[in-house]
C-alpha positions as CSV (number, residue, x, y, z in Angstrom):
1,X,14.7,25.8,-39.1
2,X,13.5,22.8,-41.1
3,X,11.8,20.4,-38.6
4,X,13.5,17.4,-40.0
5,X,16.9,19.0,-39.3
6,X,15.8,20.0,-35.8
7,X,15.1,16.4,-34.6
8,X,18.7,15.2,-34.7
9,X,19.8,18.4,-33.1
10,X,17.3,17.9,-30.3
11,X,18.3,14.3,-29.8
12,X,22.0,15.4,-29.3
13,X,20.9,18.0,-26.8
14,X,18.9,15.3,-24.8
15,X,22.0,13.0,-24.8
16,X,24.3,15.7,-23.6
17,X,21.9,16.7,-20.9
18,X,21.7,13.1,-19.7
19,X,25.4,12.7,-19.6
20,X,25.7,16.0,-17.7
21,X,23.2,14.9,-15.1
22,X,25.1,11.7,-14.4
23,X,28.3,13.6,-14.0
24,X,26.6,16.3,-11.9
25,X,25.5,13.8,-9.3
26,X,29.0,12.2,-9.0
27,X,28.0,8.8,-10.2
28,X,30.7,6.4,-8.9
29,X,32.8,9.3,-7.8
30,X,35.7,8.4,-5.5
31,X,36.0,4.7,-6.5
32,X,39.4,3.1,-6.8
33,X,40.4,1.2,-9.9
34,X,37.4,-1.0,-10.8
35,X,39.6,-4.1,-11.3
36,X,40.3,-4.0,-7.5
37,X,36.7,-3.8,-6.6
38,X,35.0,-6.6,-8.7
39,X,34.8,-10.0,-7.1
40,X,35.8,-13.2,-9.0
41,X,33.6,-14.5,-11.8
42,X,33.5,-18.1,-10.6
43,X,30.2,-19.4,-9.3
44,X,28.0,-16.6,-10.6
45,X,25.0,-18.7,-11.5
46,X,21.3,-18.6,-10.6
47,X,19.5,-21.0,-8.3
48,X,18.6,-23.1,-11.4
49,X,22.2,-23.6,-12.2
50,X,22.0,-21.6,-15.4
51,X,23.6,-18.3,-16.2
52,X,21.0,-15.6,-16.4
53,X,19.9,-13.6,-19.3
54,X,17.0,-11.1,-19.1
55,X,15.7,-7.7,-20.1
56,X,16.3,-5.9,-16.8
57,X,19.7,-5.5,-15.2
58,X,18.8,-7.8,-12.3
59,X,16.5,-10.4,-13.9
60,X,19.2,-13.0,-14.5
61,X,20.1,-13.2,-10.9
62,X,16.7,-13.4,-9.2
63,X,15.4,-16.7,-7.8
64,X,11.8,-17.9,-7.7
65,X,11.8,-17.0,-4.0
66,X,12.6,-13.4,-4.8
67,X,10.1,-13.0,-7.5
68,X,7.3,-14.7,-5.6
69,X,6.9,-11.6,-3.3
70,X,5.7,-9.6,-6.4
71,X,2.2,-11.0,-5.7
72,X,2.0,-9.7,-2.1
73,X,-0.7,-7.0,-1.9
74,X,0.2,-3.5,-1.0
75,X,-1.5,-1.6,1.8
76,X,-2.0,2.2,1.8
77,X,-1.0,4.2,4.8
78,X,-1.0,7.9,5.7
79,X,2.1,8.8,7.8
80,X,3.2,12.1,9.3
81,X,6.5,13.7,8.5
82,X,7.9,12.7,11.9
83,X,6.7,9.1,11.5
84,X,8.5,8.8,8.1
85,X,11.6,10.4,9.5
86,X,11.7,7.8,12.3
87,X,11.0,4.9,9.9
88,X,14.4,3.2,9.1
89,X,12.8,1.5,6.1
90,X,11.3,4.6,4.4
91,X,13.4,3.8,1.4
92,X,11.5,0.5,0.9
93,X,8.1,2.2,0.9
94,X,6.4,3.2,-2.3
95,X,5.3,6.7,-2.9
96,X,3.0,6.2,-5.9
97,X,1.4,3.4,-7.9
98,X,4.2,3.7,-10.4
99,X,6.7,3.4,-7.6
100,X,5.0,0.2,-6.4
101,X,5.4,-1.4,-9.8
102,X,9.1,-0.3,-9.9
103,X,9.9,-1.8,-6.5
104,X,8.3,-5.1,-7.5
105,X,10.0,-5.1,-10.9
106,X,13.4,-4.9,-9.3
107,X,12.8,-7.6,-6.7
108,X,12.5,-5.5,-3.5
109,X,11.5,-7.8,-0.6
110,X,8.4,-7.1,1.5
111,X,9.0,-5.6,4.9
112,X,8.4,-9.0,6.5
113,X,10.9,-10.7,4.2
114,X,13.4,-7.9,5.0
115,X,12.9,-8.5,8.8
116,X,13.4,-12.3,8.2
117,X,16.7,-11.6,6.4
118,X,17.9,-9.3,9.2
119,X,17.1,-11.9,11.8
120,X,18.4,-14.9,9.9
121,X,21.6,-16.6,11.1
122,X,24.8,-16.2,9.1
123,X,24.6,-19.8,8.1
124,X,21.1,-19.3,6.7
125,X,22.1,-16.3,4.8
126,X,25.1,-18.2,3.4
127,X,22.8,-21.0,2.2
128,X,20.4,-18.6,0.6
129,X,23.2,-16.7,-1.1
130,X,24.8,-19.8,-2.4
131,X,21.4,-20.7,-3.8
132,X,21.4,-17.5,-5.9
133,X,19.5,-15.1,-3.6
134,X,21.3,-11.7,-4.1
135,X,19.2,-10.1,-1.4
136,X,20.5,-12.6,1.1
137,X,24.0,-12.0,-0.3
138,X,24.0,-8.3,0.4
139,X,22.7,-9.0,3.9
140,X,25.5,-11.5,4.4
141,X,28.1,-9.0,3.3
142,X,26.7,-6.4,5.7
143,X,26.6,-8.9,8.5
144,X,30.3,-9.5,7.9
145,X,30.8,-5.7,7.8
146,X,29.2,-5.2,11.2
147,X,31.4,-7.9,12.7
148,X,34.6,-6.5,11.1
149,X,33.8,-3.1,12.4
150,X,33.5,-4.4,15.9
151,X,36.8,-6.2,16.3
152,X,37.6,-7.9,13.0
153,X,40.9,-8.4,11.3
154,X,41.8,-8.5,7.6
155,X,40.0,-11.8,7.0
156,X,36.7,-10.4,8.2
157,X,37.0,-7.3,6.0
158,X,37.9,-9.5,3.0
159,X,34.8,-11.6,3.5
160,X,32.6,-8.5,3.7
161,X,34.2,-7.0,0.6
162,X,33.7,-10.2,-1.4
163,X,30.0,-10.6,-0.6
164,X,29.1,-6.9,-0.9
165,X,31.0,-6.5,-4.2
166,X,29.3,-9.5,-5.7
167,X,25.8,-8.5,-4.7
168,X,26.3,-5.0,-6.1
169,X,27.8,-6.2,-9.4
170,X,25.2,-8.9,-10.0
171,X,22.2,-7.2,-8.3
172,X,20.1,-4.1,-8.9
173,X,18.8,-1.1,-7.0
174,X,17.7,-3.0,-3.9
175,X,21.2,-4.3,-3.2
176,X,22.7,-0.8,-3.9
177,X,20.2,0.9,-1.6
178,X,20.6,-1.7,1.1
179,X,24.4,-1.3,1.2
180,X,24.2,2.5,0.9
181,X,21.7,2.9,3.7
182,X,23.7,0.5,5.9
183,X,26.8,2.6,5.7
184,X,24.8,5.8,6.2
185,X,23.5,4.3,9.4
186,X,27.0,3.3,10.4
187,X,28.1,6.9,10.1
188,X,25.1,8.2,11.9
189,X,25.8,5.9,14.8
190,X,29.6,6.5,14.7
191,X,29.9,6.8,18.5
192,X,28.6,3.3,19.1
193,X,31.8,1.9,17.5
194,X,34.1,3.6,20.0
195,X,37.8,4.0,19.1
196,X,38.8,2.1,15.9
197,X,42.0,0.1,15.9
198,X,44.5,0.2,13.0
199,X,43.1,-2.9,11.4
200,X,39.6,-1.5,11.5
201,X,40.6,1.9,10.1
202,X,42.6,0.2,7.3
203,X,39.8,-2.3,6.5
204,X,37.2,0.5,6.4
205,X,39.2,2.7,4.1
206,X,40.6,0.0,1.7
207,X,37.9,-2.8,1.8
208,X,34.6,-1.2,2.6
209,X,34.3,2.5,1.6
210,X,35.0,1.8,-2.1
211,X,31.8,-0.4,-2.1
212,X,29.9,2.3,-0.3
213,X,30.9,4.6,-3.2
214,X,29.8,2.0,-5.7
215,X,26.4,1.5,-3.9
216,X,25.9,5.3,-3.9
217,X,26.7,5.6,-7.6
218,X,24.4,2.8,-8.6
219,X,21.6,4.3,-6.5
220,X,22.1,7.6,-8.2
221,X,22.1,6.0,-11.6
222,X,18.8,4.2,-10.8
223,X,17.4,7.6,-9.8
224,X,16.6,6.1,-6.3
225,X,15.4,9.3,-4.6
226,X,14.7,7.5,-1.3
227,X,18.2,6.0,-1.0
228,X,19.6,9.4,-1.9
229,X,17.8,11.0,1.0
230,X,19.3,8.3,3.3
231,X,22.9,8.8,2.3
232,X,23.1,12.3,1.0
233,X,24.4,13.8,4.3
234,X,27.1,11.1,4.4
235,X,28.5,11.2,0.9
236,X,32.1,11.2,2.1
237,X,32.1,9.5,5.5
238,X,35.8,8.8,5.8
239,X,36.6,12.0,7.8
240,X,34.0,11.0,10.3
241,X,36.2,8.0,11.1
242,X,39.5,10.0,11.0
243,X,40.3,9.1,7.4
244,X,41.3,11.4,4.6
245,X,38.6,12.6,2.2
246,X,38.2,10.7,-1.0
247,X,39.2,12.7,-4.1
248,X,36.4,13.2,-6.7
249,X,37.0,11.3,-10.0
250,X,36.7,12.8,-13.4
251,X,33.7,12.0,-15.5
252,X,35.6,9.8,-17.9
253,X,37.2,7.8,-15.0
254,X,33.7,7.3,-13.5
255,X,32.3,6.1,-16.7
256,X,35.2,3.7,-17.1
257,X,34.3,2.2,-13.7
258,X,30.7,1.8,-14.8
259,X,31.8,0.1,-18.0
260,X,34.0,-2.3,-16.0
261,X,31.0,-3.2,-13.7
262,X,28.9,-3.9,-16.8
263,X,31.8,-5.9,-18.3
264,X,31.9,-8.1,-15.2
265,X,28.1,-8.7,-15.4
266,X,28.4,-9.8,-19.1
267,X,31.3,-12.1,-18.2
268,X,29.1,-13.8,-15.7
269,X,26.3,-14.3,-18.2
270,X,24.1,-11.6,-16.8
271,X,22.2,-9.0,-18.7
272,X,23.8,-5.7,-19.4
273,X,23.0,-2.9,-17.0
274,X,19.8,-0.9,-17.9
275,X,19.1,2.0,-15.6
276,X,15.3,2.2,-15.5
277,X,15.0,5.1,-13.1
278,X,12.7,5.1,-10.1
279,X,9.5,7.1,-10.7
280,X,9.7,10.5,-9.2
281,X,7.8,11.1,-6.0
282,X,5.1,13.7,-5.7
283,X,6.6,17.2,-5.5
284,X,9.8,18.5,-7.0
285,X,11.3,16.1,-9.5
286,X,13.6,13.4,-8.1
287,X,13.5,14.8,-4.6
288,X,11.8,13.0,-1.7
289,X,10.4,15.6,0.6
290,X,8.3,14.5,3.6
291,X,5.1,16.5,4.0
292,X,3.0,17.0,7.1
293,X,0.8,14.2,5.8
294,X,2.2,11.5,3.4
295,X,0.4,8.8,1.5
296,X,2.7,5.8,1.2
297,X,2.3,2.1,0.3
298,X,3.9,-0.9,2.0
299,X,3.8,-4.7,1.7
């Protein structure tokens, strides 16, 4: 075969393989119609008051506070398998030098910043979110989610849905991983919630689980192997709460949802989605497997 004729054929094969991989891992599978998931466009501006434009999918929505942590030095640690399995923030650790750069590039907070966000009052999170901090916004949405799952009514679920949805549409892999791991922990600790009332069951099914599906899909698209490890066991958590399983969407329907998410970003003046995948960890490609001894990096 003439080599010049082979190159276009090879490019087509690579494209088909990429599409198949996205479909294989059920990107955005189970989502309802995207128009019912995306929060309103109004108010989607950065802390500077300007609509963002940038090369990465998240760059237009990051504040100076969020990018300042990029200069925080990393420290190397050696953790055992049991230590990593017991670490609730293992998905925020870096597993290579390339991984460190990726986490910084996409605005992941330091562990100290994450702890501060978790301890912040709802009022403080609201102020940060209104100032353009998407990391605070996803924390705010999950704070509302926790309250709604305790004894909340429709209003509480609506507030959670609005904040989570906006952070996922406007944010990047951190916001997706934060939401996905939160819901995975919710399923893992299902017994602590006790018996759910009808408002809680309805709110979970209609207002929250669609955003868990969105977060999972985005994490998969970003190749976030650590988030995948956290939620893989709980891909369809509805039955754990007595809800019907979610049907799997076709590939074209899933891509339509992705296109609508991207359309919502563009309408808000944000950069189009670009899925720069997380660098693979040591070992089998794209699979995070804890070894007896693991070299990791934290900041």
